[in-house]
N, C-alpha and C positions, 0 to 999 in steps of 0.2 A: 650362308652360301648364296652367291648371286650369280644367276645365269650369265653367260658370256665371259664374265670376269673370273668365275671359278668353274672348275670342271664338275658341275653337278651331275652330269650323266654317269659318273663313276658310282653313284649310289643306287643305280637302277639297272635292271635287265630289260633290254629292248628286243622287240620283234616286229618285223614288217608284216602288214596284213596280207591275206591271200590276194592273188592277182585280180579277182573279181571286185575286190574292195579297195584296191590300191589307189584309184582316182579319188576316193572319198575319205580314206583314213590315212593319216601320216604314219602313225605307229601305235603299238600297244607297249606298255611298260609296267614293271612292277618293282617295288623296292627290293633291293638285295639286302637281306638281313646281315649277311656276312660282310658286305662292303660297309654298311652303316657301322657295324661294330669295329671295323678296321679304321675308318676315317673320322668318325664322330666320337669325341672323347667326353663331351659334356652331356648332362642329362637332357637338356633342351637345345635345339638348334633351329635355325630358320632357313628357308629356301625362298628366294625372291625371284620372280619371273616378270619380264617386261611384256608390254602389250604385243599381241600377235593377231588378234581377231580370228582365232582358231577355236571353235567350240571344243571344250575339253571336259571329259567325264573323269571324276575321281571316285573310285569305289574303295571304301575304307575296310582294310583287312587287319588293321592294327588298333592303335590307341587314338583317343580324341586329339584334336588339334585346334588351334586358333587360326582363323583365316582372315586376312586383311585384303579386301577386294576394293581397290581404290580407297574411298573414305569409309567404307563399311568395315566393321570388325565383327566377326561372327564366331561363336563357339560351335564346332562340329563334333558331335559325340561319336563314339565308336560304331554306332549302328546306322549312322547317316551317310548317304552317298549323294554326290552333287554333280550338277552340270553348271558350267560358267562359260562365258564367251571369251574371257581374257581380253577385254577391251580397255583394261587399265592395268597398272602395276599390281601384281598379286604377290602376297607374302604369306607363307605358312609357317607357324611356330609349332614345331613338332617335339614330341618326346622321342627318346632313342628307340622306343618300341613302335615307332611309326611304320606303317606298311600300306602303301597306296598303290592301287592298280589304276593305270591311266589309259584312256582312249583319247588320242588327239586327232581331230578331224581336219581335213583340208577345208579352206573356205568354200562354203556351199555343200560340203559333204554331209553335214548333219541333216540338211534339208532333204538331200537325196534319199537318205535312209529313213528318217522319221517324219518327213513331210512338214516339218516346222521350220519356218524361215529363221535363220540364225539372228537376223536383225531384231526379232521379237524377244530374244533372250536378253538383249541389252545389257544393263549393269546388274541384273538380278543373279542371285545364286539360287538355283532351282533344285529342289529335292528330286532325286532320280526316280523315286516312286511315282511321281506324277507323269513320267514319260515311259519308263519300262513297265512291263507287267511284273508284278511282285514275285511271281513264281520264278522268273528268270534270275532275279537277284538272289533269292533263296538258294536256288540250285547252284549258282555261281559260287556262293560262299561256302558251300559244302565240298567243293572240289579242292584238291590238294596241290596240283601242279600248275605252273604257268601255261604249259601246253594245253591242259584240259580246259582252263578258264578261257583262253583265247579261242579254242575250238567251239566252245559253247556260244560265245558272243558272235563269232563269225557266222555260225549257222543261223543265229537269231537275226543278225543284221541282214543276211541274204534273203530271209523270208520277207523282210520289210522293204528291201531296196527297190526303188523305182528306177528301172534301167533306162526309162525314157527321159529321166531328168537331165542326163548328160547332153541330150540333144535339144533341150530347151534353149531357145534363141538367146535369151538374156544371160543365162549361165554360161553358154558357150562363148559369148562376147567377153564376159569377165575372165574366163579361163584363157582366152586368146590374148586379152590385154595384159594379163600377168606374165604370160610367156613372152610376149613381145617386149614388154618392159625389161625383163631380165636379159633378153637377147640383145637389147640396145645398150647393154652395160649400165642400165639404170639411168640413162640420160634423156630418154624421151619425156616430153611433157604430156599432159593429158590431151591437149589439142593435137599433138603429133600422133598419139595413140589412136585417137578417134579418126584421124585421117587415114592412117594405115588400115584400120579395121572397117573403113567405109561406113562410119556412123557419125553422129554429131556428139559434141562434147556434152550437151545436155542429156542425150540419150544414154551415153556411157555412164554419166553421173547417176542416172536413175537405176541402171542395171546394178551398179556397185552398191547403192543404198539398199536396194531390194534384196540382193544376194548376200552381201557381207555385213551391211549395217553401217557403212562408212563411205565417205566420198573417195573416188579413185586417187585424188591428190594426197589425201591424208594416209590412205592405205599404202601407197607407194613410198611415202616418207618413212613409214614404219619399216617396210621391207628393206629399203636402202640403208637406213640407220642400223638395223639389226645386222645386215650383211657386212657393211663397212666397219662397224664397231668390232665385230668378230675378227675381221682381218687385222684391224689396228692392234687389238689385244695380243694376237698371235705373233705379230712382228712389226713393231713401231718403226724400225729402221727402213723397212721396205714399203711401208704404207704410203699410198698417194691418194688424197681425196679426189683427185681428178678421175681416177679409175672408176669412181662410183657416181659421177655426175655432179659432184660438188664444185662450186666456183673456186673455193680455196679452203685452207685449214680452218679458218674462222667460221665458214659456212658449216663445215662438218661438226665443229664443236657446238655450234648453236643447235643443230638438230639432235646432237647427243643429249643436250639439256631437255629438249622437248620429249625425247624418247624415254630417258631414264629419270627425269625429274631433278637431276643434279649435274653440276659441271663435271667435265671429263676428269679434271684433277682430283675430284673427290673419290673417284672409282679406281683410278690407276695408281698402284702403289708397288 
C-alpha cells in the first residue's frame, strides 16, 4: 500500500492530541487489527510513505518488520521502538500481525517537547530507549486500550513540554512562513515569504535549517507536491496545476518525480 495513492488510513485508528499539545503533535494512531484482517489478505504487506519532515515515533505492539528508510534497510524486532524524521521515502514490510502505535509531530514539535532539534535526527533511525525513560515504554506496553496509551503519553509529554518554545523567534517565523505559504495557495517564493515576514531570505533559510532540517524552498516543494498530488489522485478531471503554483502540468509531473522517486504514470492506475 502506498500513501496518497492508496487509502492506508483505513488500517489505523486515529486520535487528535489534547489542545495543549495540538500545536506540536499532528496525531496519535494505532493499527486496527480488525481492519487489517479485513483488507489485508496476504501474510506480508508493505506500507510506503513519502517524505514529510515530520518526526515520527513508532512503538511496536506487534510483530517484527523490515524498514527501508531511504537507502537503509533495517530489521526491527518486536521489542524495538523507533524515532525517524521521515526525510526520505520510508517503506515498512509487515506481517499481518503488525501492530504499530504512531506519534506524528508537527515540524518543530518534537523539539518543543524533548528539547532535541529535529535536524539532528537526520537520516538516522533512533532507538526510542535513548529518548524516552524506559519505565514509560514499559508502562505503555502494559496498557490495553488506545485511550489509556494516549493518556499516558500525553501526561508524559506535558511534563516535558517547553511552553516558551512556541514563542522562540526562529520557530515562530517558520510557523508563520508555513501558514503564509498555504494562504498564498502555495504560490509565494521564499523571497516573497521573507518580504512578507519582514526578514531576509538568508535568515529564513537559517531558521528552516535549524528548526526542520531542510531549506524553505525544498520544504515547500514537498508540501506543495503532497497537497497537489492528493488532489490529483482524488479527481484528475477537476485538477489544475495552476491552483498549486505550478507553471503547467509538466512542472507538476516533474515535482512528482522528485517527491515520489517515480513518474506519475508509474503510480496512477
